[in-house]
N, C-alpha and C positions, 0 to 999 in steps of 0.2 A: 504494500500500500504506500503510495507516494505521500511525502510530507506536505502539510498545508502551510501557506505563508500567512494565514489569518489576517488578511486584509491590508498588508503592507503594499502601498501603491507607490513604487519608486518614481514613476512618471510625475505624479502629483508632487512628491517631495522635491524632485529636481526643479520643477517649475517654481515652487516656493523659494528656492535657493538662488534664483537668477539675480535678484537685486543685491543680495549679500555678496555673491561672487563678483559682480561688476565693481563693487567698492573695494572689497578685500584684496582681490587679485590685481588691482590697478597697477601697482609698481612693476609687474612683469612686463608691461608695455614699454618699459624703458630699455629693454635689451632686445637683441635679435632673437626671433622665435621661429622655430620649426615645429609646429604642432599638428601637421598634416600626416597622412599616411595610415597604413593599416595597423591594427593592434600588433604589438611586438612582444618578444620575450626579453628578459633582462640579459644584458651582455651584448646586444646588437648596437650598432653605431650609425650615426647620420653624419654626412659630410656636407658642409656649407662653405660658402666663399665670401671673403671680404675684399672689395676693390681697393687698390692702393691709390694714394692721392695722385691727381693728374696735373700737368702743367700745360697752359695754353701755348699754342704754336702759331707761327706766322703762316697764314694761308694765302698771302698775296701771290706767291709763286706757284700755287697749286695745292691740291688736297692730298698730299702724301700721307699715308697712314703712319701714325706713331705707335711705338710699342706700348702696350698696356700690360698690367700684371695684377694678379689677385692672389690672395693667400687662402689656401684650403684649411678649414677648421674642422677637425673631427670631434664630434660630440658623442661620447659613449653613453648609451642608455643603461647606465650601471646601477641606478637607484630605483628600486620599487618600494615606495613608501606610502603609508596610509594609516588608517585607523579602523579597528574592528570592535564593534560593541555587541553585547548580548543581553537580552532582557529575559529574565526567568519567567516561567508561567505565573509565579507568585507576584512578581512585579507588574506584569501585564494585568493580572486580575485586580490589583490595587489601583490600577489606572482605568478601571471600568472596562477592561478588555480592549482598550484602545491602543494597540501597539503602534499604530500610525502616529498618534499624538506623541507618544514617548520618543519615537524615532525623530520626529520633527524638532523636538526640544534639543536633542544632542547632535543632530546632523551638522549644523553649521559650525559648532566648535570643532567637530571632527574634520571638516573641510579646512578650517583655519590651521589645524596642525599640519595638514598637507602643504598648505601655502608656506608655513614657517619652514618646513623641511626643504622645499624647493628654493626659497629665497636665502636660507642659510647656506645652501650649496653655492649660490651666486656670490654672496658676501664673502664667503671663505676664500674666494679667488682674489679678492681686492686687497692684496698685500704688496709690499714694496718689491718683491722679486718678480711680480707680474706687471705691476703698474708703478713706475718709479716717480711719477709726477704727483706732488701733494701740496696742500695748503695747510698751514698750522694756525689755528685760531681757537680761542676758548668759546664755549657756548654763549657766555654773557656778552662777548664782543662780536659775535657772528651777526652780520646784517646783510642787506641787499648789496652793499658795496663789495663785499667779499664774493658774492655771486657774479657781479659784473667783472671782477678781476679774473675769476675762474673762467668765465665765458671768453674773455680776451685770450687767456692762455690756451684754451681749446682751439680758438681760431688760429692762433700762431702755429699750432701743431697741425693745422689743416683739417681739423675735425669739421664735418659738415655743420652748417648753422641750424639746420632743421632737426626736429625730433630730439633735442637735447633735454636732459632731465637732471634734477638734483634729488637724491634720496637721503633723507635725514632722520636721525633719531629724534624722539620727542622734544628733548631740550633744545636742540639746534633748530628744529622746526618752530618751536615756540618763540625763539628769538626773532625769526623772520616774520612771524605773525605780529609781533609787537613793534616791528620796524615801522616808523611813521610813513615811509614811502609806500609800504605795502598796505598799511592799515587805513590810510586816508582814501576814501572812495573816489574823491575828485582827482587824485593823481594816479590811482591804480586803475580806474576805469570800471570798477565793480565793487559790490559791497560784501563779497564772499568772506574776506578776511575778518570783518567785523561781525557779520551776522552768522556765519557758518563755521568760523575758525578754519577756513579753507581758502588758500591762495592758489589759483591755478597756475599762473606763470609769473616769473620775475626774470627780467633781462634775457628773454628768449628761452627760458628753461621751464619745463613743467616741474612743479613741486610735488613731492610725495613724502608724507610722514610714514615711517615704518616703525611699528611698535615692537617688532621682534628683535632678535639679536643682530646687532651690527658690531659693536665693540666686542661682544661675547660670542661671535660666530665661530671663532677658533682661538687657540692660544696665541696665534700670530697676530690676528686682528686686535686682540687684547693688548699684547705687548707693544704693538705699533700705534695704539691709542686711536683706532679708527672710529669716527663718529658719523660718517656719511660719505657720499661720493657723488660727483657730477660726471655725466657720461653721455656719449652718443651711442645708439644701439649697437653699432659695429664693435664696441669695446668688449661685449660679452655675448656669447652665443649659448642659447639653451634649446634643447629639443625634448619633446615629450610625446608619449603615445598612450593610448588606452592599453591596459594589460590584456593579454590574450584571454579570451573567454574560456571558462572551464567546461569540460565535457560532462556536464551534469545537468540534466533537464530540470532538476529540483531547485536549481539556483536561478533566481530572478536577477536579470542584469539590465542596468540602464546606463548607457554612455552619455555623459553630460559634458557639453563644451560651453565654457563661459563665453558669452557673446562679446564681451569687452576685450579680454586678453586672448581668448582662444584656447586657454589651458584645458586639456582633456582630463576628466575625472570619471572613474568608473564606480558606480554604486552596485552593490550586490546585496541580496537578501535571501535568507534560507532559514529553515528550522532544523535545529540540531536535536534530534529525538533523544540521543544519549545524554546530552547535557540538560535537555528540557529548556532550551533557550531559543528565542527568536533573534537571529543574528543579522546584523547589517554592517557593511563595510564600505569605505571609500578609499580609493587608491589611484596612484598615478605612477607611470614609468617615465623616468626623465634622466637627463644629464646636463652638465654645464661646462663650458670651456672658455678660456681666454681668447679674445678676438684681437682687435687692433688696440694695442696698449696705449698708443698716443691719444686715444679718444676717451680716456678716463682720467679724472683727477681725484685723488683721495683727500678727504677732509679729516684732519687729525686735531686732537686737543693739545698735544704737546709733542 
């Protein structure tokens, strides 16, 4: 006799999570992303390319082709991370038999753990040996002038002017929100900083507050006093796929792709008769690699 899922509707849960994903996974738009392709197994790799900076040529004498070059970046899909939760028959009974409601309460925090895992992998790459350019400034002194200086440095290193972003920990982000240039609606052009504690762009850069580990992403980011970083997407490459589906007809699967960032998440639901638990999991298969190192600047406190 097959197991029953007792009313868990993964499609409905996925739909309820769309707004949450659009906000929580927003910082992933700051890097180069390859989230397309078929479900994969851990250990596979994806190859992408980053174009080198070009120099204008004199075309008055003809349109002779110039040499161009790009760098191949291999991203190993080496991390299969997620979160699995189980609700006992007793717990479901105490929730008036509504396992759907129980799942909805805990699903978003479970998704956030996946985001933290993905982004920690990215931040762990942001160390001196990979990206040597840095700006040193304390949180209390950090303001929009520092972002302008960093933007100029990126331009000097030929980083494209479009799609630049700054990802900051809460204390540094707070300093920017308190900056008079950002906070005054008449100079900023919008009221987001005052009304929503949200500044979209400063000096040509998208602003993102990240509440997960930046300084604590690794022992090296801690020792190097990393507090944030500014980048063009070509600086970091990330690839992700849906995990391969299990060959078990009793497992309900819903592949969910965040419409904002495109990150693929797989939801699974099944009943474990041995444990007497209604199981739900969320998972993502991914990897991250260093791209064009000139297109990222670390922000350090000392």
